[in-house]
C-alpha positions, 0 to 999 in steps of 0.5 A: 543499405549495408548488410554488415550493419545488420550482422549480429553473428559476432555477438552470438559467437561471443555469447556462446563462448562466455561462461554462464553467469552464476545464479544470484544469491537469494536476498537475506530476509531480516525482520524485526518481530513486531511488538504486539500490544495486548488485545485488551489494550486495542479493544479499549482504544477502539471502544474509546474511539467509537464512544467519542464519535458516536454522538457526532455521528448520530447528530449528523445522521439526524440532521441528514434525515431532517433534510437540513444542512450537513456541515463537515470539517471543510464541506457543506452539503444540502 
């Protein structure tokens, strides 16, 4: 093997002579304030969602407890 192939002293010499790099500037953080809907609107939406799914949920639980077939949108369990 050639000893000069593994000689990196010239790279170390260049690193010592090279000026130090300045620290990168911090990235500017710009954010748009999120629109916050009124809390009563969120609560009303959640209440409607729960009321709409309550009957279907109860039916599935009752069917499961009876030991019958529970049919989902794409899957059936026994």
